gemmi code that builds the backbone of each chain (N, CA, C; Angstrom):
import gemmi

chains = {
    "A": [
        ("MET", (0.844, -1.188, 0.000), (0.000, 0.000, 0.000), (0.887, 1.250, 0.000)),
        ("THR", (0.516, 2.220, -0.830), (1.388, 3.401, -0.894), (1.167, 4.300, 0.318)),
        ("LEU", (2.146, 5.132, 0.572), (2.038, 6.069, 1.692), (0.857, 7.017, 1.468)),
        ("GLU", (0.618, 7.364, 0.225), (-0.515, 8.245, -0.081), (-1.834, 7.581, 0.329)),
        ("GLN", (-1.966, 6.283, 0.026), (-3.173, 5.539, 0.430), (-3.282, 5.449, 1.954)),
        ("ILE", (-2.145, 5.229, 2.602), (-2.128, 5.155, 4.074), (-2.629, 6.474, 4.661)),
        ("LEU", (-2.162, 7.577, 4.092), (-2.579, 8.889, 4.606), (-4.074, 9.118, 4.386)),
        ("GLN", (-4.597, 8.611, 3.279), (-6.046, 8.733, 3.040), (-6.827, 7.957, 4.102)),
        ("ILE", (-6.364, 6.754, 4.396), (-7.027, 5.916, 5.406), (-7.028, 6.588, 6.780)),
        ("LEU", (-5.955, 7.326, 7.057), (-5.797, 7.950, 8.380), (-6.254, 9.412, 8.397)),
        ("ASN", (-6.831, 9.875, 7.295), (-7.150, 11.308, 7.160), (-5.916, 12.161, 7.500)),
        ("GLY", (-4.765, 11.685, 7.062), (-3.504, 12.325, 7.446), (-3.164, 13.541, 6.599)),
        ("LYS", (-2.419, 14.431, 7.206), (-1.959, 15.632, 6.506), (-0.437, 15.715, 6.598)),
        ("GLU", (0.165, 16.322, 5.609), (1.613, 16.473, 5.688), (1.971, 17.631, 6.617)),
        ("VAL", (2.990, 17.419, 7.408), (3.522, 18.465, 8.282), (4.845, 18.958, 7.711)),
        ("TYR", (5.630, 17.997, 7.245), (6.938, 18.321, 6.666), (7.269, 17.209, 5.680)),
        ("LEU", (7.535, 17.586, 4.445), (7.686, 16.563, 3.406), (8.915, 16.835, 2.538)),
        ("PRO", (10.103, 16.521, 3.053), (11.305, 16.750, 2.245), (11.465, 15.727, 1.115)),
        ("ASN", (10.828, 14.567, 1.275), (10.968, 13.519, 0.254), (9.587, 13.129, -0.282)),
        ("GLU", (9.133, 13.890, -1.253), (7.785, 13.699, -1.799), (7.619, 12.341, -2.486)),
        ("GLU", (8.727, 11.799, -2.996), (8.666, 10.513, -3.705), (8.136, 9.385, -2.814)),
        ("ALA", (8.299, 9.546, -1.512), (7.853, 8.497, -0.582), (6.350, 8.255, -0.685)),
        ("LEU", (5.598, 9.265, -1.094), (4.133, 9.126, -1.173), (3.727, 7.989, -2.109)),
        ("ALA", (4.539, 7.728, -3.106), (4.212, 6.671, -4.078), (4.852, 5.335, -3.721)),
        ("GLN", (5.658, 5.328, -2.651), (6.339, 4.084, -2.267), (5.391, 3.143, -1.526)),
        ("ASP", (5.756, 1.861, -1.558), (4.930, 0.819, -0.968), (5.374, 0.531, 0.476)),
        ("PHE", (4.405, 0.499, 1.391), (4.708, 0.204, 2.803), (3.874, -0.983, 3.266)),
        ("ALA", (4.462, -1.835, 4.109), (3.760, -3.037, 4.559), (3.768, -3.203, 6.075)),
        ("PHE", (4.635, -2.436, 6.769), (4.809, -2.649, 8.214), (4.656, -1.343, 8.989)),
        ("VAL", (4.183, -1.502, 10.227), (3.959, -0.349, 11.100), (4.615, -0.622, 12.448)),
        ("SER", (5.393, 0.325, 12.913), (5.836, 0.310, 14.303), (4.984, 1.358, 15.005)),
        ("ALA", (4.102, 0.933, 15.912), (3.157, 1.855, 16.556), (3.376, 1.827, 18.054)),
        ("THR", (3.941, 2.892, 18.587), (4.229, 2.933, 20.018), (4.594, 4.349, 20.455)),
        ("ASP", (4.362, 4.617, 21.742), (4.851, 5.867, 22.335), (6.141, 5.624, 23.103)),
        ("LEU", (6.538, 4.367, 23.153), (7.759, 4.010, 23.879), (8.865, 3.737, 22.875)),
        ("MET", (9.885, 4.578, 22.904), (10.907, 4.477, 21.866), (11.727, 3.188, 21.981)),
        ("SER", (11.890, 2.681, 23.196), (12.607, 1.401, 23.331), (11.829, 0.263, 22.687)),
        ("ASP", (10.511, 0.363, 22.694), (9.712, -0.649, 22.009), (9.947, -0.559, 20.499)),
        ("ALA", (10.001, 0.664, 19.994), (10.292, 0.832, 18.564), (11.679, 0.280, 18.242)),
        ("LEU", (12.629, 0.509, 19.161), (14.011, 0.064, 18.921), (14.148, -1.454, 19.019)),
        ("ALA", (13.133, -2.106, 19.560), (13.145, -3.570, 19.622), (12.589, -4.174, 18.332)),
        ("MET", (12.400, -3.325, 17.331), (11.849, -3.762, 16.051), (12.647, -4.934, 15.491)),
        ("VAL", (11.949, -5.943, 15.051), (12.658, -7.117, 14.539), (12.610, -7.239, 13.022)),
        ("LYS", (11.616, -6.651, 12.410), (11.569, -6.700, 10.950), (12.733, -5.888, 10.388)),
        ("THR", (13.293, -6.375, 9.308), (14.429, -5.662, 8.741), (14.051, -4.857, 7.502)),
        ("GLN", (12.755, -4.888, 7.167), (12.348, -4.142, 5.972), (12.003, -2.703, 6.336)),
        ("GLU", (13.022, -2.005, 6.907), (12.775, -0.660, 7.399), (12.315, 0.298, 6.299)),
        ("ASP", (12.716, 0.002, 5.060), (12.303, 0.903, 3.979), (10.812, 0.719, 3.649)),
        ("ARG", (10.170, -0.309, 4.235), (8.731, -0.506, 4.018), (7.962, -0.325, 5.334)),
        ("THR", (8.581, 0.378, 6.279), (7.988, 0.534, 7.610), (7.737, 2.006, 7.921)),
        ("ILE", (6.568, 2.286, 8.516), (6.306, 3.640, 9.010), (6.216, 3.586, 10.534)),
        ("LEU", (6.549, 4.717, 11.159), (6.416, 4.831, 12.613), (5.160, 5.650, 12.909)),
        ("VAL", (4.248, 5.068, 13.700), (3.043, 5.771, 14.137), (3.172, 5.976, 15.642)),
        ("THR", (3.106, 7.224, 16.088), (3.355, 7.484, 17.509), (2.601, 8.718, 18.004)),
        ("GLY", (2.384, 8.746, 19.301), (1.828, 9.934, 19.939), (2.906, 10.696, 20.678)),
        ("LEU", (4.137, 10.203, 20.555), (5.257, 10.884, 21.219), (5.813, 11.948, 20.284)),
        ("VAL", (5.567, 13.203, 20.624), (5.967, 14.272, 19.714), (7.150, 15.023, 20.299)),
        ("ASN", (8.326, 14.531, 20.040), (9.533, 15.279, 20.396), (10.698, 14.759, 19.561)),
        ("ALA", (11.857, 15.358, 19.783), (13.013, 15.037, 18.937), (13.385, 13.562, 19.000)),
        ("GLN", (13.097, 12.898, 20.131), (13.506, 11.501, 20.264), (12.751, 10.589, 19.288)),
        ("ALA", (11.543, 10.988, 18.911), (10.821, 10.190, 17.913), (11.600, 10.187, 16.596)),
        ("PHE", (12.134, 11.347, 16.226), (12.899, 11.449, 14.972), (14.244, 10.729, 15.097)),
        ("ARG", (14.883, 10.873, 16.252), (16.192, 10.213, 16.426), (16.015, 8.689, 16.447)),
        ("THR", (14.958, 8.234, 17.102), (14.694, 6.792, 17.120), (14.479, 6.284, 15.700)),
        ("ALA", (13.681, 7.024, 14.928), (13.430, 6.635, 13.537), (14.744, 6.558, 12.764)),
        ("GLN", (15.620, 7.528, 13.015), (16.902, 7.522, 12.291), (17.699, 6.256, 12.586)),
        ("MET", (17.709, 5.857, 13.864), (18.475, 4.661, 14.235), (17.938, 3.429, 13.504)),
        ("LEU", (16.628, 3.452, 13.225), (15.975, 2.303, 12.583), (15.906, 2.445, 11.064)),
        ("ASP", (16.459, 3.529, 10.534), (16.386, 3.814, 9.093), (14.951, 4.016, 8.621)),
        ("ILE", (14.084, 4.460, 9.526), (12.706, 4.792, 9.138), (12.657, 6.292, 8.820)),
        ("THR", (12.044, 6.633, 7.695), (12.050, 8.044, 7.298), (10.649, 8.628, 7.155)),
        ("ASN", (9.624, 7.869, 7.588), (8.254, 8.384, 7.528), (7.567, 8.185, 8.878)),
        ("ILE", (7.130, 9.304, 9.473), (6.536, 9.279, 10.814), (5.155, 9.919, 10.769)),
        ("ILE", (4.190, 9.247, 11.393), (2.836, 9.809, 11.487), (2.496, 10.008, 12.964)),
        ("PHE", (2.158, 11.236, 13.332), (1.734, 11.528, 14.702), (0.217, 11.430, 14.786)),
        ("VAL", (-0.269, 10.757, 15.810), (-1.720, 10.616, 15.975), (-2.284, 11.795, 16.774)),
        ("ARG", (-3.613, 11.868, 16.800), (-4.362, 12.882, 17.559), (-3.963, 14.317, 17.188)),
        ("ASP", (-3.653, 14.494, 15.886), (-3.329, 15.826, 15.364), (-2.181, 16.519, 16.093)),
        ("LYS", (-1.327, 15.738, 16.691), (-0.210, 16.355, 17.421), (0.792, 16.958, 16.435)),
        ("GLN", (1.314, 18.117, 16.800), (2.242, 18.837, 15.931), (3.577, 19.015, 16.638)),
        ("PRO", (4.660, 18.684, 15.965), (5.969, 18.918, 16.595), (6.274, 20.418, 16.680)),
        ("SER", (7.075, 20.790, 17.666), (7.492, 22.186, 17.807), (8.517, 22.518, 16.711)),
        ("GLU", (8.766, 23.797, 16.529), (9.777, 24.233, 15.555), (11.126, 23.577, 15.851)),
        ("ARG", (11.445, 23.527, 17.117), (12.737, 22.972, 17.541), (12.826, 21.487, 17.196)),
        ("ASP", (11.717, 20.766, 17.427), (11.719, 19.339, 17.101), (11.740, 19.116, 15.587)),
        ("LEU", (11.011, 19.989, 14.878), (10.992, 19.864, 13.410), (12.387, 20.090, 12.811)),
        ("ALA", (13.180, 20.905, 13.498), (14.548, 21.134, 13.012), (15.333, 19.818, 13.023)),
        ("VAL", (15.018, 18.949, 13.985), (15.685, 17.638, 14.031), (15.208, 16.776, 12.851)),
        ("ALA", (13.893, 16.822, 12.568), (13.361, 16.084, 11.417), (14.036, 16.567, 10.132)),
        ("GLU", (14.242, 17.859, 10.062), (14.884, 18.469, 8.892), (16.330, 17.971, 8.773)),
        ("GLU", (17.028, 17.982, 9.899), (18.429, 17.524, 9.936), (18.525, 16.059, 9.481)),
        ("LEU", (17.529, 15.261, 9.849), (17.592, 13.819, 9.573), (16.837, 13.413, 8.306)),
        ("GLY", (16.156, 14.380, 7.674), (15.455, 14.086, 6.428), (14.215, 13.224, 6.593)),
        ("CYS", (13.482, 13.426, 7.686), (12.266, 12.642, 7.965), (11.031, 13.304, 7.359)),
        ("ASN", (10.187, 12.514, 6.696), (8.856, 13.006, 6.341), (7.973, 12.935, 7.583)),
        ("VAL", (7.175, 14.000, 7.819), (6.353, 14.060, 9.034), (4.899, 14.324, 8.651)),
        ("PHE", (3.994, 13.522, 9.215), (2.562, 13.670, 8.943), (1.799, 13.654, 10.266)),
        ("SER", (0.550, 14.160, 10.225), (-0.281, 14.026, 11.416), (-1.654, 13.515, 11.004)),
        ("SER", (-2.275, 12.776, 11.934), (-3.608, 12.217, 11.707), (-4.487, 12.606, 12.896)),
        ("PRO", (-5.760, 12.929, 12.647), (-6.636, 13.277, 13.773), (-7.062, 12.049, 14.586)),
        ("LEU", (-6.794, 10.850, 14.063), (-7.277, 9.638, 14.735), (-6.500, 9.347, 16.013)),
        ("SER", (-7.132, 8.584, 16.898), (-6.424, 8.078, 18.080), (-5.472, 6.975, 17.634)),
        ("MET", (-4.529, 6.635, 18.481), (-3.602, 5.536, 18.168), (-4.389, 4.249, 17.889)),
        ("TYR", (-5.395, 4.001, 18.716), (-6.189, 2.773, 18.593), (-6.864, 2.685, 17.224)),
        ("GLU", (-7.519, 3.795, 16.856), (-8.245, 3.756, 15.594), (-7.282, 3.742, 14.402)),
        ("ALA", (-6.202, 4.510, 14.511), (-5.219, 4.526, 13.414), (-4.680, 3.110, 13.169)),
        ("CYS", (-4.313, 2.427, 14.254), (-3.760, 1.077, 14.110), (-4.817, 0.105, 13.584)),
        ("GLY", (-6.056, 0.255, 14.074), (-7.125, -0.623, 13.618), (-7.348, -0.490, 12.120)),
        ("ARG", (-7.375, 0.736, 11.648), (-7.583, 0.950, 10.206), (-6.418, 0.406, 9.381)),
        ("LEU", (-5.198, 0.601, 9.872), (-4.028, 0.135, 9.111), (-3.970, -1.393, 9.097)),
        ("TYR", (-4.351, -2.005, 10.199), (-4.366, -3.470, 10.245), (-5.413, -4.008, 9.273)),
        ("GLU", (-6.576, -3.389, 9.302), (-7.671, -3.799, 8.414), (-7.245, -3.665, 6.944)),
        ("ALA", (-6.395, -2.675, 6.682), (-5.938, -2.446, 5.303), (-4.812, -3.398, 4.911)),
        ("GLY", (-4.358, -4.230, 5.862), (-3.365, -5.237, 5.505), (-1.956, -4.971, 6.008)),
        ("LEU", (-1.731, -3.835, 6.650), (-0.385, -3.586, 7.181), (-0.188, -4.391, 8.460)),
        ("ARG", (1.040, -4.797, 8.709), (1.328, -5.659, 9.848), (2.430, -5.073, 10.726)),
        ("THR", (2.583, -5.677, 11.896), (3.505, -5.101, 12.879), (4.972, -5.253, 12.477)),
        ("ALA", (5.754, -4.242, 12.811), (7.194, -4.311, 12.583), (7.909, -4.730, 13.858)),
        ("THR", (7.165, -4.750, 14.957), (7.767, -5.141, 16.236), (7.201, -6.494, 16.647)),
        ("ARG", (7.816, -7.111, 17.596), (7.305, -8.426, 17.992), (6.370, -8.279, 19.175)),
    ],
    "B": [
        ("MET", (41.274, 4.422, 14.577), (40.468, 5.625, 14.818), (39.848, 5.532, 16.214)),
        ("ARG", (39.972, 6.628, 16.957), (39.431, 6.631, 18.322), (38.805, 8.007, 18.576)),
        ("GLU", (37.556, 8.003, 18.990), (36.882, 9.274, 19.275), (36.129, 9.170, 20.595)),
        ("THR", (36.116, 10.274, 21.337), (35.393, 10.297, 22.613), (34.401, 11.465, 22.621)),
        ("TYR", (33.216, 11.183, 23.126), (32.148, 12.187, 23.168), (31.614, 12.286, 24.600)),
        ("GLN", (31.334, 13.502, 25.029), (30.799, 13.712, 26.377), (29.267, 13.684, 26.359)),
        ("VAL", (28.686, 13.145, 27.420), (27.226, 13.112, 27.564), (26.861, 13.714, 28.920)),
        ("GLN", (25.906, 14.652, 28.905), (25.533, 15.348, 30.138), (24.311, 14.718, 30.803)),
        ("LYS", (24.304, 14.777, 32.099), (23.177, 14.278, 32.886), (21.884, 15.021, 32.535)),
        ("GLU", (20.822, 14.276, 32.304), (19.470, 14.809, 32.085), (19.391, 15.875, 30.986)),
        ("ASP", (20.293, 15.791, 30.013), (20.261, 16.729, 28.886), (19.370, 16.127, 27.790)),
        ("PHE", (18.073, 16.103, 28.054), (17.145, 15.421, 27.152), (17.079, 16.089, 25.774)),
        ("ALA", (17.297, 17.410, 25.739), (17.202, 18.126, 24.456), (18.258, 17.629, 23.469)),
        ("ASN", (19.419, 17.246, 23.988), (20.506, 16.806, 23.096), (20.707, 15.298, 23.087)),
        ("ALA", (19.881, 14.584, 23.850), (20.044, 13.132, 23.932), (19.907, 12.512, 22.549)),
        ("GLY", (20.856, 11.677, 22.194), (20.801, 11.011, 20.894), (21.689, 11.655, 19.843)),
        ("LYS", (22.200, 12.849, 20.144), (23.043, 13.533, 19.148), (24.336, 12.777, 18.880)),
        ("VAL", (24.928, 12.247, 19.949), (26.178, 11.489, 19.780), (25.916, 10.259, 18.911)),
        ("SER", (24.801, 9.586, 19.190), (24.468, 8.377, 18.414), (24.230, 8.718, 16.948)),
        ("SER", (23.548, 9.836, 16.706), (23.336, 10.287, 15.318), (24.677, 10.478, 14.623)),
        ("HIS", (25.592, 11.141, 15.341), (26.917, 11.419, 14.770), (27.676, 10.116, 14.489)),
        ("ILE", (27.597, 9.183, 15.458), (28.298, 7.897, 15.288), (27.726, 7.135, 14.098)),
        ("LYS", (26.396, 7.139, 13.989), (25.786, 6.411, 12.876), (26.213, 7.014, 11.537)),
        ("THR", (26.200, 8.328, 11.469), (26.605, 9.004, 10.229), (28.064, 8.688, 9.898)),
        ("THR", (28.919, 8.720, 10.919), (30.350, 8.445, 10.719), (30.562, 7.026, 10.195)),
        ("LEU", (29.897, 6.060, 10.839), (30.089, 4.653, 10.433), (29.520, 4.389, 9.041)),
        ("LYS", (28.439, 5.077, 8.732), (27.854, 4.937, 7.387), (28.853, 5.425, 6.333)),
        ("GLN", (29.479, 6.569, 6.643), (30.477, 7.112, 5.707), (31.670, 6.180, 5.566)),
        ("LEU", (31.954, 5.435, 6.637), (33.087, 4.497, 6.582), (32.708, 3.201, 5.863)),
        ("GLY", (31.424, 3.073, 5.492), (31.019, 1.933, 4.685), (30.577, 0.716, 5.476)),
        ("VAL", (30.235, 0.890, 6.757), (29.731, -0.243, 7.549), (28.403, -0.709, 6.933)),
        ("GLU", (28.262, -2.018, 6.766), (27.087, -2.516, 6.037), (25.802, -2.277, 6.841)),
        ("PRO", (24.655, -2.061, 6.145), (23.446, -1.545, 6.773), (22.904, -2.354, 7.962)),
        ("ALA", (22.907, -3.691, 7.879), (22.334, -4.482, 8.977), (23.160, -4.316, 10.255)),
        ("LEU", (24.488, -4.354, 10.104), (25.366, -4.147, 11.262), (25.231, -2.712, 11.774)),
        ("LEU", (25.153, -1.778, 10.847), (25.042, -0.369, 11.219), (23.795, -0.130, 12.067)),
        ("ARG", (22.713, -0.783, 11.701), (21.479, -0.594, 12.465), (21.593, -1.184, 13.871)),
        ("ARG", (22.217, -2.353, 13.988), (22.411, -2.955, 15.321), (23.249, -2.038, 16.194)),
        ("ILE", (24.326, -1.510, 15.606), (25.194, -0.604, 16.367), (24.409, 0.646, 16.774)),
        ("ALA", (23.657, 1.210, 15.834), (22.922, 2.453, 16.110), (21.928, 2.257, 17.254)),
        ("ILE", (21.212, 1.142, 17.233), (20.216, 0.876, 18.278), (20.897, 0.754, 19.642)),
        ("ALA", (21.969, -0.037, 19.693), (22.656, -0.255, 20.976), (23.273, 1.035, 21.510)),
        ("VAL", (23.935, 1.771, 20.628), (24.613, 2.995, 21.061), (23.594, 4.042, 21.514)),
        ("TYR", (22.496, 4.129, 20.805), (21.445, 5.103, 21.159), (20.831, 4.761, 22.516)),
        ("GLU", (20.500, 3.506, 22.722), (19.941, 3.085, 24.017), (20.930, 3.382, 25.147)),
        ("ALA", (22.198, 3.106, 24.888), (23.206, 3.306, 25.933), (23.407, 4.798, 26.213)),
        ("GLU", (23.358, 5.603, 25.162), (23.472, 7.057, 25.360), (22.283, 7.572, 26.172)),
        ("ILE", (21.087, 7.114, 25.806), (19.888, 7.537, 26.530), (19.979, 7.100, 28.000)),
        ("ASN", (20.443, 5.878, 28.223), (20.630, 5.405, 29.605), (21.527, 6.347, 30.392)),
        ("MET", (22.601, 6.785, 29.737), (23.553, 7.674, 30.404), (22.883, 9.002, 30.769)),
        ("VAL", (22.063, 9.517, 29.843), (21.359, 10.784, 30.093), (20.345, 10.620, 31.231)),
        ("ILE", (19.600, 9.523, 31.190), (18.519, 9.317, 32.161), (19.062, 8.977, 33.553)),
        ("HIS", (19.992, 8.033, 33.591), (20.320, 7.396, 34.870), (21.626, 7.850, 35.512)),
        ("SER", (22.544, 8.434, 34.723), (23.874, 8.685, 35.296), (24.083, 10.167, 35.580)),
        ("ASP", (25.215, 10.435, 36.236), (25.612, 11.822, 36.493), (26.435, 12.384, 35.341)),
        ("GLY", (26.330, 11.747, 34.184), (27.087, 12.163, 33.003), (28.282, 11.260, 32.795)),
        ("GLY", (28.828, 11.297, 31.588), (29.971, 10.437, 31.307), (30.466, 10.620, 29.896)),
        ("ALA", (31.154, 9.601, 29.404), (31.766, 9.705, 28.080), (31.555, 8.416, 27.288)),
        ("ILE", (31.420, 8.602, 25.984), (31.308, 7.474, 25.059), (32.561, 7.466, 24.195)),
        ("THR", (33.251, 6.335, 24.166), (34.442, 6.218, 23.324), (34.206, 5.168, 22.251)),
        ("MET", (34.532, 5.537, 21.025), (34.415, 4.604, 19.897), (35.814, 4.327, 19.358)),
        ("GLU", (36.137, 3.053, 19.215), (37.433, 2.667, 18.660), (37.204, 1.744, 17.470)),
        ("ILE", (37.842, 2.073, 16.382), (37.657, 1.284, 15.160), (39.013, 0.803, 14.672)),
        ("ASP", (39.121, -0.506, 14.441), (40.312, -0.996, 13.733), (39.843, -1.952, 12.634)),
        ("GLU", (40.745, -2.682, 12.049), (40.390, -3.480, 10.871), (39.323, -4.533, 11.136)),
        ("GLY", (39.416, -5.162, 12.318), (38.515, -6.290, 12.560), (37.338, -6.012, 13.464)),
        ("SER", (37.314, -4.834, 14.103), (36.235, -4.613, 15.062), (35.901, -3.140, 15.271)),
        ("ILE", (34.700, -2.943, 15.795), (34.269, -1.616, 16.256), (33.894, -1.797, 17.719)),
        ("ARG", (34.506, -0.981, 18.590), (34.272, -1.146, 20.035), (33.792, 0.168, 20.649)),
        ("PHE", (32.911, 0.028, 21.631), (32.397, 1.204, 22.334), (32.556, 1.015, 23.835)),
        ("THR", (32.948, 2.090, 24.504), (32.966, 2.093, 25.975), (32.101, 3.257, 26.457)),
        ("PHE", (31.160, 2.932, 27.314), (30.297, 3.943, 27.939), (30.697, 3.993, 29.409)),
        ("ALA", (31.352, 5.062, 29.803), (31.831, 5.162, 31.185), (31.188, 6.382, 31.839)),
        ("ASP", (30.407, 6.149, 32.884), (29.768, 7.287, 33.545), (30.313, 7.486, 34.958)),
        ("GLN", (29.846, 8.580, 35.565), (30.393, 8.982, 36.876), (29.488, 8.560, 38.032)),
        ("GLY", (28.696, 7.541, 37.833), (27.811, 7.070, 38.891), (26.386, 7.531, 38.662)),
        ("PRO", (25.493, 7.158, 39.529), (25.665, 6.501, 40.829), (25.655, 4.969, 40.769)),
        ("GLY", (25.732, 4.379, 39.581), (25.769, 2.912, 39.493), (24.385, 2.293, 39.414)),
        ("ILE", (24.380, 1.033, 39.000), (23.123, 0.278, 38.901), (23.044, -0.635, 40.131)),
        ("ALA", (21.995, -0.431, 40.916), (21.904, -1.162, 42.187), (21.797, -2.669, 41.967)),
        ("ASP", (21.006, -3.048, 40.963), (20.756, -4.476, 40.738), (20.819, -4.752, 39.230)),
        ("ILE", (22.000, -5.116, 38.758), (22.185, -5.308, 37.307), (21.301, -6.442, 36.791)),
        ("GLU", (21.181, -7.500, 37.573), (20.376, -8.642, 37.136), (18.927, -8.208, 36.875)),
        ("ALA", (18.391, -7.398, 37.774), (17.022, -6.897, 37.587), (16.951, -5.979, 36.373)),
        ("ALA", (17.992, -5.139, 36.209), (17.998, -4.177, 35.095), (18.055, -4.871, 33.737)),
        ("MET", (18.554, -6.100, 33.718), (18.619, -6.858, 32.461), (17.281, -7.499, 32.101)),
        ("GLN", (16.332, -7.476, 33.030), (15.027, -8.088, 32.749), (14.163, -7.116, 31.943)),
        ("PRO", (13.597, -7.570, 30.800), (12.722, -6.690, 30.024), (11.564, -6.176, 30.896)),
        ("GLY", (11.351, -4.874, 30.847), (10.235, -4.283, 31.587), (10.624, -3.670, 32.916)),
        ("TYR", (11.835, -4.025, 33.418), (12.280, -3.447, 34.695), (12.813, -2.041, 34.430)),
        ("SER", (12.308, -1.058, 35.174), (12.752, 0.311, 34.933), (12.786, 1.114, 36.213)),
        ("THR", (13.794, 1.971, 36.340), (13.833, 2.920, 37.454), (13.796, 4.359, 36.912)),
        ("ALA", (13.393, 4.493, 35.632), (13.396, 5.824, 35.001), (12.377, 6.750, 35.662)),
        ("ASN", (12.711, 8.032, 35.692), (11.801, 9.006, 36.305), (10.791, 9.529, 35.274)),
        ("GLU", (9.914, 10.412, 35.739), (8.833, 10.934, 34.902), (9.375, 11.691, 33.679)),
        ("ALA", (10.464, 12.448, 33.870), (11.028, 13.228, 32.757), (11.473, 12.296, 31.632)),
        ("ALA", (12.104, 11.199, 32.010), (12.555, 10.232, 30.997), (11.364, 9.642, 30.258)),
        ("ARG", (10.303, 9.357, 31.003), (9.124, 8.748, 30.378), (8.453, 9.717, 29.398)),
        ("GLU", (8.472, 11.005, 29.732), (7.898, 11.998, 28.812), (8.631, 12.015, 27.478)),
        ("PHE", (9.892, 11.635, 27.500), (10.663, 11.604, 26.256), (10.582, 10.254, 25.553)),
        ("GLY", (9.745, 9.373, 26.074), (9.518, 8.111, 25.385), (10.407, 6.980, 25.858)),
        ("PHE", (11.126, 7.221, 26.968), (12.015, 6.180, 27.480), (11.549, 5.716, 28.853)),
        ("GLY", (12.228, 4.701, 29.367), (11.819, 4.163, 30.658), (10.892, 2.975, 30.510)),
        ("ALA", (10.920, 2.321, 29.338), (10.068, 1.139, 29.124), (10.697, -0.112, 29.735)),
        ("GLY", (11.937, 0.036, 30.178), (12.605, -1.138, 30.747), (13.129, -2.090, 29.684)),
        ("MET", (13.390, -1.551, 28.505), (13.886, -2.394, 27.412), (15.322, -2.035, 27.023)),
        ("GLY", (15.895, -1.038, 27.685), (17.197, -0.511, 27.274), (18.305, -1.552, 27.258)),
        ("LEU", (18.646, -2.086, 28.442), (19.767, -3.045, 28.496), (19.496, -4.316, 27.684)),
        ("PRO", (18.279, -4.884, 27.759), (18.031, -6.057, 26.896), (18.201, -5.744, 25.407)),
        ("ASN", (17.736, -4.555, 24.989), (17.921, -4.157, 23.584), (19.400, -4.033, 23.240)),
        ("ILE", (20.164, -3.467, 24.164), (21.599, -3.269, 23.915), (22.298, -4.622, 23.769)),
        ("GLN", (21.972, -5.526, 24.685), (22.617, -6.845, 24.642), (22.274, -7.584, 23.349)),
        ("ARG", (20.989, -7.502, 22.972), (20.569, -8.212, 21.768), (21.227, -7.650, 20.516)),
        ("ASN", (21.573, -6.369, 20.571), (22.148, -5.724, 19.388), (23.657, -5.533, 19.497)),
        ("SER", (24.326, -6.414, 20.242), (25.788, -6.343, 20.292), (26.369, -7.747, 20.103)),
        ("ASP", (27.605, -7.809, 19.598), (28.282, -9.103, 19.464), (28.872, -9.507, 20.810)),
        ("SER", (29.395, -8.522, 21.517), (29.961, -8.774, 22.842), (29.487, -7.666, 23.774)),
        ("PHE", (29.044, -8.054, 24.981), (28.400, -7.124, 25.908), (28.959, -7.374, 27.292)),
        ("ASP", (29.506, -6.341, 27.915), (30.019, -6.512, 29.275), (29.680, -5.267, 30.075)),
        ("ILE", (29.106, -5.466, 31.257), (28.733, -4.313, 32.081), (29.233, -4.525, 33.503)),
        ("GLN", (29.880, -3.490, 34.032), (30.369, -3.500, 35.411), (29.849, -2.236, 36.077)),
        ("SER", (29.362, -2.367, 37.296), (28.796, -1.178, 37.927), (29.104, -1.127, 39.415)),
        ("SER", (29.400, 0.083, 39.876), (29.570, 0.340, 41.307), (29.053, 1.753, 41.537)),
        ("PRO", (28.921, 2.185, 42.787), (28.448, 3.563, 43.021), (29.338, 4.616, 42.349)),
        ("ALA", (30.597, 4.257, 42.072), (31.509, 5.213, 41.424), (31.235, 5.355, 39.933)),
        ("GLY", (30.470, 4.411, 39.378), (30.153, 4.521, 37.954), (29.896, 3.187, 37.300)),
        ("THR", (29.326, 3.266, 36.112), (29.041, 2.069, 35.326), (29.906, 2.108, 34.076)),
        ("ILE", (30.487, 0.974, 33.741), (31.249, 0.866, 32.493), (30.624, -0.232, 31.647)),
        ("LEU", (30.167, 0.174, 30.477), (29.554, -0.767, 29.533), (30.477, -0.874, 28.326)),
        ("ASN", (30.879, -2.097, 28.007), (31.701, -2.328, 26.809), (30.911, -3.131, 25.787)),
        ("LEU", (30.890, -2.622, 24.574), (30.222, -3.321, 23.469), (31.246, -3.482, 22.351)),
        ("SER", (31.192, -4.619, 21.666), (32.049, -4.719, 20.488), (31.356, -5.486, 19.369)),
        ("TYR", (31.823, -5.216, 18.181), (31.241, -5.788, 16.958), (32.377, -6.253, 16.057)),
        ("GLU", (32.191, -7.416, 15.500), (33.177, -7.877, 14.527), (32.851, -7.282, 13.174)),
        ("VAL", (33.881, -6.898, 12.479), (33.689, -6.336, 11.150), (34.464, -7.170, 10.158)),
        ("ASN", (33.783, -7.591, 9.110), (34.482, -8.335, 8.064), (35.209, -7.358, 7.162)),
        ("PRO", (36.519, -7.533, 7.052), (37.272, -6.583, 6.229), (36.897, -6.683, 4.752)),
    ],
}
model = gemmi.Model(1)
for chain_id, residues in chains.items():
    chain = gemmi.Chain(chain_id)
    for i, (resn, *xyz) in enumerate(residues, 1):
        res = gemmi.Residue()
        res.name, res.seqid = resn, gemmi.SeqId(i, " ")
        for name, pos in zip(("N", "CA", "C"), xyz):
            atom = gemmi.Atom()
            atom.name, atom.element = name, gemmi.Element(name[0])
            atom.pos, atom.b_iso = gemmi.Position(*pos), 0.0
            res.add_atom(atom)
        chain.add_residue(res)
    model.add_chain(chain)
structure = gemmi.Structure()
structure.add_model(model)
structure.setup_entities()
């Protein structure tokens, strides 16, 4: 499923999009957590097909994604990163989106659409 | 090649910067992606641990032909019960750490799983964590 389709499912909006080509790329896995150590315990190695869905809106979400080679992050509940945090996303080249859905509903919709967990 | 980086106590705003730098450096040196990711995860967790739990310390990276080694040496106050700290889910992190997304109790287990060699020694004077990775020339 393309990132563009994922964003439609989540009613997502772009917050910061340095790599527009990602919208047409295919994604199959989701790491969904507010705990960065849980994200870092990710076992799937297809990081280029994985998105991070989180309610944790700070620089550590972007740094965690960088360690995992994930470059697309969706914040739930319409959360917006601060200018200072966005500067980290800019430094690391992360695409950033937000969705009005709760974590529960966002994950439910993505699972129903066929995406699967990237963590164990 | 040997480099040392300082890490400050409870400096959450800059936590992870050293790990970002290390990952970028190793990528430029041509470390293969799967190994690079294991190193990045372990080093990041260990850096965050230092920020959350220690009074500050230093991270040293040493690279030679056959290996990449890291030493995380902090100034205390030490880990009271290392065996407990190695159990997934065990955490003594404070509220500030949790607000930044840490304190899940997965740090040390994640570090161990993502290292080739893992050794930790701790006393009230400080904790020394040694990690190493074999590199195929």
